[in-house]
C-alpha positions as CSV (number, residue, x, y, z in Angstrom):
1,M,23.6,-5.5,-4.0
2,R,22.0,-7.6,-1.3
3,R,20.1,-5.8,1.4
4,P,19.5,-8.5,4.1
5,G,17.9,-6.2,6.6
6,R,15.3,-5.1,4.1
7,T,14.8,-8.7,3.0
8,R,14.1,-9.7,6.6
9,R,11.8,-6.7,6.9
10,G,9.9,-7.9,3.8
11,W,9.3,-11.3,5.3
12,S,8.5,-9.7,8.7
13,L,5.9,-7.6,6.9
14,L,4.2,-10.8,5.6
15,A,4.5,-12.6,8.9
16,G,3.0,-9.7,10.8
17,E,0.0,-9.5,8.5
18,L,-0.6,-13.2,8.4
19,A,-0.4,-13.3,12.2
20,R,-3.6,-11.2,12.3
21,Q,-5.4,-14.2,10.6
22,R,-4.7,-16.7,13.4
23,H,-8.2,-18.1,13.3
24,A,-8.1,-18.9,9.6
25,L,-4.5,-20.2,9.8
26,S,-5.4,-22.6,12.6
27,R,-8.1,-24.1,10.3
28,V,-5.5,-24.3,7.5
29,A,-3.2,-26.2,9.9
30,F,-6.0,-28.6,10.9
31,W,-6.9,-29.5,7.3
32,S,-3.2,-29.8,6.4
33,L,-2.8,-32.5,9.0
34,L,-5.6,-34.4,7.5
35,E,-4.2,-33.9,4.0
36,G,-1.0,-35.6,5.2
37,V,-2.8,-38.8,6.3
38,P,-2.5,-40.6,2.9
39,A,1.3,-40.0,2.7
40,L,1.7,-41.1,6.3
41,L,-0.2,-44.4,6.0
42,S,0.0,-45.4,2.3
43,G,3.3,-47.3,2.7
44,R,2.1,-49.3,5.7
45,L,-1.2,-50.1,4.1
46,I,0.5,-51.3,0.8
47,A,3.0,-53.4,2.8
48,A,0.2,-54.9,4.9
49,A,-1.9,-55.7,1.7
50,L,1.1,-57.7,0.4
51,D,2.7,-59.2,3.5
52,D,-0.5,-60.0,5.4
53,G,-2.9,-60.4,2.5
54,F,-2.0,-61.4,-1.1
55,L,1.4,-63.1,-0.4
56,R,-0.3,-65.2,2.3
57,H,-3.1,-66.1,0.0
58,R,-5.5,-64.0,2.1
59,P,-7.1,-61.8,-0.6
60,A,-9.8,-60.5,1.8
61,V,-7.1,-58.9,4.0
62,G,-5.3,-57.6,1.0
63,F,-8.4,-56.0,-0.5
64,G,-9.3,-54.6,2.9
65,C,-6.0,-52.9,3.2
66,L,-6.4,-51.4,-0.3
67,A,-9.9,-50.3,0.7
68,A,-8.4,-48.6,3.8
69,L,-5.9,-46.9,1.4
70,L,-8.7,-45.7,-0.7
71,S,-10.5,-44.4,2.4
72,V,-7.5,-42.4,3.6
73,S,-7.2,-41.0,0.1
74,V,-10.8,-39.8,0.3
75,V,-9.9,-38.2,3.7
76,G,-7.1,-36.3,2.0
77,A,-9.4,-35.2,-0.8
78,V,-12.0,-34.0,1.7
79,A,-9.3,-32.1,3.6
80,S,-8.2,-30.4,0.4
81,R,-11.8,-29.3,-0.3
82,G,-12.3,-28.0,3.2
83,M,-9.1,-26.1,2.9
84,F,-10.1,-23.6,0.2
85,P,-12.5,-21.4,2.2
86,W,-9.9,-20.8,4.9
87,L,-7.2,-20.1,2.3
88,G,-9.5,-17.3,1.0
89,A,-10.1,-16.1,4.5
90,T,-6.3,-15.8,4.9
91,V,-5.3,-14.3,1.6
92,E,-8.0,-11.7,0.9
93,P,-7.5,-9.8,4.2
94,L,-3.7,-9.9,3.6
95,R,-4.3,-8.1,0.3
96,D,-6.5,-5.5,1.9
97,A,-4.0,-4.9,4.7
98,L,-1.1,-4.4,2.2
99,V,-3.2,-2.0,0.1
100,R,-4.1,0.1,3.2
101,R,-0.4,0.1,4.3
102,L,1.0,1.0,0.9
103,V,-1.6,3.7,0.1
104,G,-0.9,5.3,3.5
105,G,2.8,5.0,3.0
106,T,2.8,6.3,-0.6
107,L,0.5,9.3,0.2
108,A,2.7,10.1,3.3
109,D,5.8,10.1,1.1
110,A,4.1,12.2,-1.6
111,V,3.0,14.8,1.0
112,H,6.4,14.8,2.7
113,S,8.2,15.4,-0.6
114,A,5.6,17.8,-2.0
115,G,5.4,15.7,-5.1
116,R,3.5,12.9,-6.7
117,P,4.2,9.2,-6.0
118,D,6.9,7.8,-8.3
119,S,6.4,5.1,-10.9
120,P,7.7,2.2,-8.7
121,A,5.2,3.3,-5.9
122,V,2.3,3.2,-8.4
123,A,3.5,-0.2,-9.6
124,R,3.6,-1.4,-6.0
125,L,0.1,-0.3,-5.4
126,T,-1.2,-2.1,-8.5
127,G,0.7,-5.1,-9.8
128,Q,2.9,-6.0,-6.9
129,V,0.2,-6.2,-4.3
130,E,-1.8,-8.5,-6.6
131,T,1.5,-10.5,-7.1
132,V,1.8,-11.0,-3.4
133,R,-1.8,-12.1,-3.1
134,G,-1.4,-14.6,-5.9
135,L,1.9,-16.0,-4.7
136,V,0.8,-16.3,-1.1
137,G,-2.4,-18.0,-2.2
138,G,-0.5,-20.3,-4.6
139,M,2.1,-21.2,-2.0
140,L,-0.5,-21.9,0.7
141,R,-2.4,-24.1,-1.7
142,S,0.5,-26.0,-3.3
143,L,3.7,-25.6,-1.3
144,R,2.0,-26.2,2.0
145,R,0.4,-29.4,0.6
146,T,3.7,-30.8,-0.8
147,A,5.7,-29.9,2.4
148,V,3.1,-31.7,4.5
149,T,3.4,-34.7,2.1
150,L,7.2,-34.7,2.3
151,V,7.2,-34.7,6.1
152,A,4.4,-37.3,6.3
153,T,6.2,-39.5,3.8
154,V,9.5,-39.5,5.8
155,A,7.5,-40.1,9.0
156,G,5.7,-43.0,7.3
157,L,9.1,-44.5,6.2
158,F,10.2,-44.5,9.8
159,T,7.2,-46.4,11.0
160,L,7.4,-48.8,8.0
161,A,11.1,-49.6,8.0
162,P,13.5,-47.5,10.1
163,L,16.5,-48.9,8.2
164,L,15.1,-47.6,4.9
165,A,14.5,-44.2,6.5
166,A,18.2,-44.2,7.5
167,L,19.1,-44.6,3.8
168,V,16.8,-41.9,2.7
169,L,17.5,-39.1,5.2
170,P,21.3,-38.4,4.5
171,P,20.9,-37.6,0.8
172,L,17.7,-35.8,1.5
173,A,19.4,-33.6,4.1
174,V,22.4,-32.9,1.8
175,S,20.1,-31.9,-1.0
176,G,18.1,-29.7,1.3
177,T,21.3,-28.0,2.6
178,L,22.5,-27.4,-0.9
179,F,19.2,-26.0,-2.0
180,A,19.0,-23.6,1.1
181,L,22.5,-22.3,0.2
182,S,21.5,-21.7,-3.4
183,L,18.5,-19.6,-2.4
184,R,20.7,-16.6,-1.5
185,T,22.1,-16.5,-5.0
186,L,18.7,-17.1,-6.5
187,A,17.2,-14.2,-4.4
188,D,20.0,-11.8,-5.4
189,R,19.6,-12.6,-9.1
190,R,15.8,-12.4,-8.9
191,L,16.0,-9.0,-7.2
192,A,18.5,-7.8,-9.9
193,V,15.9,-8.7,-12.6
194,V,13.1,-6.8,-10.7
195,L,15.3,-3.7,-10.3
196,L,16.3,-3.8,-14.0
197,D,12.6,-4.1,-14.9
198,E,11.9,-0.9,-13.0
199,E,14.9,0.7,-14.6
200,I,13.5,-0.1,-18.1
201,A,10.2,1.4,-17.1
202,A,11.8,4.5,-15.7
203,E,14.0,5.0,-18.8
204,S,11.1,4.3,-21.2
205,G,8.9,6.8,-19.3
206,K,11.6,9.5,-19.6
207,V,11.9,8.9,-23.3
208,L,8.1,8.9,-23.9
209,G,7.6,12.0,-21.8
210,G,10.2,13.9,-23.7
211,V,9.7,12.5,-27.1
212,R,9.0,15.9,-28.7
213,D,12.2,17.4,-27.3
214,I,14.2,14.3,-28.3
215,V,12.9,14.5,-31.9
216,A,13.5,18.3,-32.0
217,C,17.1,17.8,-30.8
218,R,17.6,14.8,-33.2
219,A,18.6,12.6,-30.2
220,E,16.6,9.6,-31.2
221,R,19.6,7.3,-31.4
222,R,20.9,8.4,-28.0
223,A,17.5,7.9,-26.3
224,A,17.1,4.5,-28.0
225,A,20.6,3.5,-26.9
226,R,19.9,4.3,-23.2
227,V,16.7,2.2,-23.3
228,G,18.5,-0.5,-25.2
229,E,21.3,-0.6,-22.6
230,A,18.8,-1.1,-19.8
231,I,17.1,-3.9,-21.8
232,D,20.5,-5.6,-22.5
233,R,21.4,-5.5,-18.8
234,Q,18.0,-7.0,-17.9
235,A,18.4,-9.8,-20.5
236,A,21.8,-10.6,-19.0
237,A,20.3,-10.7,-15.5
238,V,17.6,-13.1,-16.7
239,V,20.3,-15.4,-18.1
240,R,22.2,-15.4,-14.9
241,L,19.0,-16.2,-13.0
242,A,18.3,-19.1,-15.3
243,R,21.8,-20.5,-14.7
244,A,21.4,-20.3,-11.0
245,G,18.0,-22.1,-11.3
246,A,19.6,-25.0,-13.1
247,L,20.8,-26.2,-9.7
248,R,17.3,-27.5,-9.0
249,T,18.0,-30.6,-11.2
250,L,20.9,-31.6,-8.9
251,V,18.9,-31.0,-5.8
252,V,16.0,-33.3,-7.0
253,L,18.5,-35.9,-8.1
254,L,20.2,-36.0,-4.7
255,G,17.2,-35.8,-2.5
256,G,14.6,-37.8,-4.6
257,Q,16.1,-40.1,-7.1
258,L,19.3,-41.1,-5.2
259,P,17.4,-42.4,-2.1
260,L,15.2,-44.5,-4.4
261,L,18.3,-46.0,-6.0
262,L,19.9,-46.7,-2.6
263,V,16.7,-48.5,-1.4
264,L,16.5,-50.6,-4.5
265,A,20.3,-51.4,-4.3
266,A,20.1,-52.4,-0.7
267,A,16.8,-54.2,-0.9
268,P,18.1,-57.7,-1.9
269,W,20.6,-57.9,0.9
270,M,18.1,-56.6,3.5
271,I,15.5,-59.1,2.3
272,R,18.0,-62.0,2.6
273,Q,19.0,-60.8,6.1
274,G,15.3,-60.7,7.1
275,Q,15.4,-57.0,7.8
276,L,12.9,-56.2,5.0
277,T,9.8,-57.8,3.6
278,S,8.6,-57.7,0.0
279,G,5.6,-55.7,1.1
280,Q,7.7,-53.2,3.0
281,L,9.9,-52.8,-0.1
282,V,7.0,-52.2,-2.4
283,G,5.4,-49.8,0.1
284,A,8.7,-47.9,0.5
285,V,9.2,-47.7,-3.3
286,A,5.6,-46.5,-3.6
287,C,6.2,-43.8,-1.0
288,L,9.5,-42.7,-2.5
289,A,8.4,-42.7,-6.2
290,G,4.8,-41.6,-5.6
291,S,5.0,-39.1,-2.8
292,L,8.5,-38.1,-1.8
293,L,10.0,-37.5,-5.2
294,P,7.1,-35.5,-6.6
295,A,6.8,-33.5,-3.3
296,L,10.5,-32.7,-3.4
297,R,10.4,-31.7,-7.0
298,S,7.4,-29.5,-6.4
299,I,9.0,-27.8,-3.3
300,V,12.2,-27.1,-5.1
301,N,10.4,-25.6,-8.2
302,L,7.9,-23.6,-6.2
303,T,10.4,-22.2,-3.7
304,S,12.9,-21.3,-6.4
305,T,10.3,-19.6,-8.5
306,W,7.3,-18.4,-6.4
307,G,9.2,-18.2,-3.1
308,I,12.1,-16.2,-4.5
309,Q,9.6,-14.0,-6.4
310,L,7.5,-13.5,-3.3
311,G,10.6,-12.6,-1.2
312,T,11.8,-10.1,-3.8
313,V,8.3,-8.4,-4.1
314,L,8.0,-8.3,-0.3
315,Q,11.4,-6.6,-0.1
316,R,10.3,-3.9,-2.6
317,L,7.0,-3.4,-0.8
318,S,8.8,-3.0,2.6
319,E,10.9,-0.3,1.1
320,S,7.8,1.8,0.5
321,G,7.4,2.2,4.2
322,G,4.2,3.0,5.9
323,V,2.4,5.8,7.5
324,P,5.0,7.4,9.8
325,A,4.2,6.8,13.5
326,P,4.3,9.9,15.7
327,A,7.7,10.5,17.1
328,A,8.3,9.9,20.8
329,G,7.2,12.9,22.9
330,D,4.5,14.1,20.6
331,R,1.9,16.3,22.3
332,K,-1.7,17.3,21.7
333,P,-2.1,21.1,22.1
334,P,-5.6,22.1,23.3
335,A,-8.3,23.0,20.8
336,G,-8.1,26.6,19.7
337,S,-4.3,26.8,20.1
338,P,-2.5,29.6,18.2
339,L,-0.7,28.8,15.0
340,R,2.6,30.7,14.7
341,A,5.1,31.0,11.8
342,S,8.5,32.2,12.9
343,G,11.1,33.1,10.2
344,L,9.2,30.8,7.8
345,G,10.9,30.1,4.5
346,F,10.4,27.8,1.6
347,S,11.9,27.1,-1.8
348,Y,11.6,24.1,-4.1
349,G,15.4,23.6,-4.4
350,P,18.7,24.6,-2.8
351,H,19.4,27.0,-5.7
352,S,15.8,28.1,-6.3
353,E,14.3,31.5,-5.4
354,A,12.5,31.5,-2.1
355,I,8.7,31.3,-2.4
356,V,8.3,32.4,1.2
357,D,11.1,34.1,3.0
358,A,11.4,34.9,6.8
359,L,7.7,35.2,7.3
360,D,6.4,35.9,10.8
361,L,2.7,35.3,11.3
362,D,0.3,34.6,14.2
363,V,-3.1,33.1,13.7
364,T,-5.2,33.1,16.9
365,E,-8.7,32.2,18.0
366,G,-11.2,34.5,16.2
367,D,-8.8,35.6,13.5
368,H,-10.1,36.3,9.9
369,L,-7.0,36.5,7.7
370,A,-7.1,36.9,3.9
371,V,-4.0,36.0,1.8
372,V,-3.7,37.9,-1.4
373,G,-1.1,38.4,-4.1
374,P,-0.4,38.0,-7.8
375,S,-0.7,34.6,-9.4
376,G,2.3,32.5,-8.5
377,A,3.1,34.5,-5.4
378,G,3.0,31.4,-3.2
379,K,-0.4,31.6,-1.6
380,S,-1.2,27.9,-1.9
381,T,2.3,27.0,-0.9
382,L,1.8,29.0,2.3
383,A,-1.4,27.1,3.0
384,Q,0.5,23.8,2.7
385,L,3.2,25.1,5.1
386,L,0.6,26.1,7.7
387,I,-1.0,22.6,7.7
388,G,2.2,20.6,7.6
389,G,1.8,19.5,4.0
390,L,5.2,21.0,3.1
391,V,8.3,21.0,5.2
392,P,9.8,24.5,5.6
393,T,13.3,25.1,4.3
394,G,13.7,27.8,6.9
395,G,12.1,28.8,10.2
396,R,9.2,26.8,11.6
397,V,5.5,26.6,12.3
398,T,4.3,25.9,15.8
399,F,1.0,24.9,17.3
400,D,0.7,26.2,20.9
401,G,4.5,26.3,20.9
402,V,4.9,22.8,19.7
403,P,6.6,22.4,16.3
404,L,4.1,21.2,13.7
405,D,6.0,18.0,13.0
406,R,5.9,17.1,16.7
407,V,2.1,17.5,17.0
408,D,0.2,14.2,17.0
409,P,-0.9,14.0,13.3
410,T,-4.4,12.7,14.2
411,H,-5.0,15.6,16.6
412,L,-3.6,18.1,14.1
413,R,-6.0,16.9,11.4
414,R,-8.9,17.4,13.8
415,C,-7.8,20.9,14.7
416,V,-6.8,22.2,11.3
417,A,-8.7,21.7,8.0
418,L,-7.9,22.8,4.5
419,I,-10.5,23.1,1.8
420,P,-8.8,23.1,-1.6
421,Q,-10.0,24.6,-4.8
422,E,-10.8,21.1,-6.2
423,A,-13.7,20.0,-4.0
424,Y,-13.9,16.2,-3.4
425,V,-17.2,14.4,-3.4
426,F,-17.2,10.8,-2.4
427,A,-19.4,8.0,-3.6
428,G,-22.0,7.4,-1.0
429,T,-24.9,9.3,0.5
430,V,-25.2,13.0,1.2
431,R,-24.9,12.2,4.9
432,D,-21.7,10.3,4.3
433,N,-20.2,13.2,2.6
434,F,-21.3,15.8,5.2
435,C,-20.3,13.6,8.2
436,Y,-17.0,12.4,6.8
437,L,-14.9,14.4,9.3
438,D,-17.4,14.0,12.1
439,P,-19.2,10.6,11.8
440,G,-21.2,11.3,15.0
441,A,-23.0,14.3,13.7
442,G,-26.7,14.0,14.1
443,D,-29.6,15.4,12.0
444,R,-29.8,18.5,14.2
445,A,-26.2,19.4,13.4
446,L,-26.8,18.6,9.8
447,D,-29.9,20.8,9.6
448,A,-28.0,23.7,11.2
449,A,-25.1,23.4,8.8
450,V,-27.4,23.1,5.8
451,D,-29.5,26.0,6.8
452,T,-26.5,28.2,7.6
453,L,-24.9,27.5,4.2
454,A,-28.3,27.7,2.4
455,L,-27.9,24.2,1.1
456,R,-31.5,23.1,1.7
457,P,-32.6,23.2,-2.0
458,L,-29.5,21.2,-3.1
459,V,-30.1,18.6,-0.4
460,D,-33.8,18.2,-1.3
461,R,-32.9,17.9,-5.0
462,L,-30.4,15.1,-4.1
463,G,-33.0,13.2,-2.2
464,G,-32.3,14.3,1.3
465,Y,-29.5,13.1,3.6
466,D,-29.8,9.5,2.3
467,G,-29.7,10.5,-1.3
468,R,-26.9,8.8,-3.3
469,L,-24.0,10.7,-4.8
470,P,-21.7,9.2,-7.5
471,S,-18.0,9.2,-7.2
472,G,-16.5,12.6,-8.0
473,G,-19.9,14.3,-7.8
474,A,-20.9,13.6,-11.4
475,G,-23.9,15.7,-12.3
476,L,-23.1,18.5,-9.7
477,S,-21.8,21.9,-10.7
478,G,-18.4,23.1,-9.4
479,G,-20.1,25.4,-7.0
480,E,-22.3,22.6,-5.6
481,R,-19.3,20.4,-5.0
482,Q,-17.6,23.3,-3.2
483,L,-20.6,23.8,-1.0
484,I,-20.7,20.1,-0.1
485,A,-17.0,20.3,0.9
486,A,-17.7,23.5,2.9
487,A,-20.5,21.8,4.8
488,R,-18.2,18.8,5.5
489,V,-15.6,21.0,7.2
490,Y,-18.2,23.2,8.9
491,L,-19.4,20.1,10.7
492,S,-15.9,19.0,11.6
493,P,-14.2,19.8,14.9
494,A,-11.5,21.9,13.2
495,R,-10.7,25.2,14.9
496,L,-8.5,26.6,12.1
497,V,-10.1,26.4,8.6
498,I,-8.1,27.4,5.5
499,L,-10.1,28.1,2.3
500,D,-7.6,27.8,-0.6
501,E,-9.7,29.4,-3.3
502,A,-12.4,27.0,-2.1
503,T,-15.3,29.2,-3.2
504,C,-14.0,30.2,-6.7
505,H,-17.0,28.6,-8.4
506,L,-19.5,30.4,-6.2
507,D,-21.1,33.7,-6.8
508,P,-19.9,36.6,-4.6
509,E,-23.0,36.5,-2.4
510,T,-22.8,32.8,-1.7
511,E,-19.0,33.2,-1.1
512,A,-19.6,35.9,1.5
513,R,-22.3,33.7,3.2
514,V,-19.8,30.8,3.5
515,E,-17.1,32.9,5.0
516,Q,-19.5,34.5,7.5
517,A,-20.8,31.1,8.4
518,F,-17.3,29.9,9.3
519,L,-16.6,33.1,11.3
520,R,-19.8,32.7,13.4
521,R,-18.9,29.0,13.9
522,G,-15.9,30.1,15.9
523,G,-12.2,29.3,15.6
524,A,-10.0,31.0,13.1
525,L,-10.4,31.5,9.3
526,V,-7.7,31.9,6.7
527,V,-8.9,32.7,3.2
528,I,-6.7,32.3,0.1
529,A,-8.6,35.0,-1.6
530,H,-10.1,34.4,-5.1
531,R,-11.8,37.8,-5.1
532,I,-10.7,41.0,-3.5
533,S,-14.0,41.2,-1.7
534,S,-12.8,38.3,0.6
535,A,-9.9,40.5,1.6
536,E,-12.2,43.5,2.2
537,R,-14.2,41.4,4.7
538,A,-11.2,40.2,6.6
539,S,-9.8,41.7,9.8
540,R,-6.3,41.3,8.5
541,V,-4.7,40.8,5.1
542,L,-1.4,39.1,4.3
543,L,-0.1,40.4,1.0
544,L,2.5,38.2,-0.7
545,D,4.7,39.8,-3.3
546,G,7.5,37.4,-4.3
547,A,9.3,36.5,-1.1
548,K,8.1,39.7,0.6
549,A,5.1,39.6,2.9
550,T,3.1,42.4,4.5
551,V,0.4,41.9,7.2
552,D,-2.1,44.7,8.0
553,S,-5.7,45.6,8.1
554,P,-7.3,46.0,4.6
555,E,-7.8,49.7,5.2
556,R,-4.2,50.5,6.1
557,L,-2.8,48.2,3.5
558,L,-4.8,50.0,0.8
559,L,-3.1,53.2,1.8
560,A,0.4,51.8,2.3
561,S,0.8,49.2,-0.5
562,P,0.7,50.3,-4.2
563,L,0.4,46.6,-5.2
564,Y,-2.6,46.0,-3.0
565,A,-4.2,49.2,-4.2
566,R,-3.7,48.1,-7.8
567,L,-5.2,44.7,-7.1
568,V,-8.3,46.4,-5.5
569,G,-8.7,48.9,-8.3
570,Y,-8.2,46.3,-11.0
571,W,-10.8,43.9,-9.5
572,H,-13.4,46.6,-9.0
573,D,-12.9,48.0,-12.4
574,D,-13.1,44.6,-13.9
575,A,-16.2,43.7,-11.9
576,A,-17.9,47.0,-12.9
577,S,-17.3,46.5,-16.5
578,G,-18.8,43.0,-16.4
579,A,-15.9,41.6,-18.3
580,R,-15.6,38.7,-15.8
581,R,-18.7,37.8,-13.9
582,G,-17.9,36.5,-10.4
583,G,-14.6,38.3,-10.2
584,R,-11.0,37.8,-11.1
585,G,-8.7,35.6,-9.1
586,I,-5.9,37.3,-7.2
């Protein structure tokens, strides 16, 4: 099924990104005009070499015209050489822009859907972006040159012999119209092939992912049949595409070979009537056979292959979307605004049991809230709901009275920070990692954060703030990576910090130091507790038990909740026995 709106959006995507490279494209246009000089002047120079030179027994004039022809050919070659740096300056930023757009769009889609990017999205981020880069580069290099040659050749025929140009233009226009009409069919059939390629990948992935179950159920033939059906459909689509592409031969015949035959057929009469000279005939034939016919053949082949492929890939890329723009009317609540959950509910499907159900919760400036509960109770899910990483299936979360999805995303990410259990360390310097969320932080702020979190020995061991860190923090322990992540958020402007088991690799003393540092820093702190000691230090505890939730002080909760009492007793007994050093996760 054709989707013209999305097709236009794909080309608009390319045009918009290329428009950013106006300077490079202007240089490409300049060198393109110089490349067209040989096609524009070759017919006249050949005609002059014969009519004014060799046929009048003036070899010096003839050789001079041929020398001029050689000179303009050199100009075309120099222009081609000067073109390449500007082609690179156009294509490489295009690739970078598409990668940025698609990474942002794919991550936004994954966050919005609370899942991982699908296989087509991953393919777009890898192969299809490189395909666009290669096709745009190839078309700017080849199709641009042949198009310029075609236009320059027709213009040269007009200046050489307008009557010959009148014979060439009608069949050339008919062939161009026929080819333009065939592009729709070619595009549809090319898109069908791409979609079926993705279907084969999806079906194969399902079979490979469930191969054990397939073998256990003796469903090998059924699984192979499903993949085989997708392959058969793709093969049939490729055949239909090849048949549609056969029209190229007719287009080249009408637009390139027929004009040459018409010129040769009309030439004797025109020469007898004095409307054409022998030199003009030779020059026209040279232009038609040496420039127009190869240029037309190249344009048809490139457009029907590279052009159709590029349009199809652009359509698929445009469907990935981009980073959603803030909706009209978005607001920026002031720093330190309260976060409120009202009737908050969430489940992973319409028939799934609720993970969070009708939760009411206020988190205000100065709060220290610990979230505890059995494994799988939904603690990390709640953290994602509070930062907007998941969309509630019931109720809402507001920031100073503004629904979370209406708050300016950039402002929200400055005000709210989540430190996950898996601490991320980026390739770069220690300073780069610490200042990632606040690039303007100076050495004084860095020193204060490092001293507060007792990171000085680690920073010194890494070579100071300018010491290099490998990607992923190779060579660092899990606890050291978590401390680097904690320092990064400590230096940020975030007023609400959520620690999602972000200190699980630290010893209890260091964990307590980190939590106290964030409390003294100001703002509000929510701790998804890994140890019960985190809950005992909090001013309030949120206990999750299935879809039920209870909020109270740790002292009152210990008396009122048997589940919380069991968690406290279990952890203290376990810690006392030394069975698990560093505590048990709760």
